[in-house]
N, C-alpha and C positions, 0 to 999 in steps of 0.2 A: 216603358219598363227596362231595367236594366237587365243584360245578358250576362250570365256568370260563366265565364270558361274557367275549368280548372287544367292546371297545366303541371305536367310533373317532368323534371328533369333530372336524371340520374348519371353520374360520370360522363358529363357532356361539357365540352368549352363552347360557350355562346356569348355573344356581346348581344346586351339588350338596351334598345332605346325604348321607353315608355313615357308616352305624354298623355296627360288627362287620362290616368289609369288609376283604378281604385284596387290596392294590394292589401287591404285590411285583412287581418287574419292569416297571412302569409308566414310560412316558416322557412328560413334559410338555415341549413345545418352543415358544418364541414365545407364552407365555400370559400372562394379566394375572391374578395370583393375590394382588393385593392385599385385605388385609382377612379372609385366610384364617385360620381358627383350627384348629390341631391340638391335641389333648390325648389323654392316655393311648395314646399310640402309640409302636410300635417302629419308629423311623427308622435302625435300623443299616444301615451302608454307603450311606446317603444320599448323593446327589452333587449340589451345588448349583453349577452354573458361570454366570458371565455375567448373574448376578442383581443387581437394586437391592434391597437390604435395609433401607433408611433407615427407622427407626421401628419395626423389627422387635425383639421382646420375646422372650427364651428365658428360662423360668423354669424351675426343678425340673427341670433336665436331668441324667440320669445313671441310675443304677440305682435300680428300685423303692425305695422308703421300707419301714421295717419293718411299717408297718400296711397294705401292698398285699398282695393274695392272691398276687401272684407274686414276692413277695419271696425271694430268696436271699443268705443272709448270706456265701457265700461267691463271689458274682459279683463281678466288677470291671469297671469300664467300660474301653472299649477307648479308646486315644486318639484324640482329634479332630485334624485337621489343616486348617489354614488357609494358604493360600498366594496370594500377590497380593492382599491384601484390603485395602479401605480401612476400617479401624475407628477413625479419628481421633475424638476427643471421645466414644468409646463408653464405658459404665461397666461395671466387674465388681464387682458388690456380694455379698458372703457366698460367694465361690465357692472351690472348691478347686482351686488352681493348683499343687499339689505336681508336680514335675518338669518343669514346663512350660518349652520352649526357645523363645528369640527368635533368629533368625538372619538377618541382613541387614535388620532392620527400622528403620524410622525411629522414633526413641523421644523426639523432641523433645516436651518437655512431659509426658511420662509420669510419671505420678506412682503411688507406691504409700503409702497411708495418708498422703497429703498431702506426702510427701518425692519431690522430683525425682529420678529414676534417673539422669539424666545428672550430677548433682552427686555422687551416690554413686559413680559409675564413674569421674568425674574424679579423685577422692581416691586411686584405686586405680592411676593411670597413673604 
């Protein structure tokens, strides 16, 4: 049986190293988590609101690869939702963007493989 410990930290400076820890239903509010590294983690239903993510790197996000012990060939990534996000000058490299929808977004300067999307759309009007 799992032992559940509740820890509250208020106005404290701590460095935390957590391995094989369940942090489900945890809340972090008004925290400085710069230079935090998260790897081999299940972040399903993670909600980040009002955060500064400049310089953040998201790599190998999605379902487990075939060589991972938890790989399930039938599993499918649930959609992600970005709303009111400033992603200008960001890069998406080797990403699966099938079925991605942009709605009400400023696409000024948006390029796909070097082609300005605004020029592609202008030709359709």
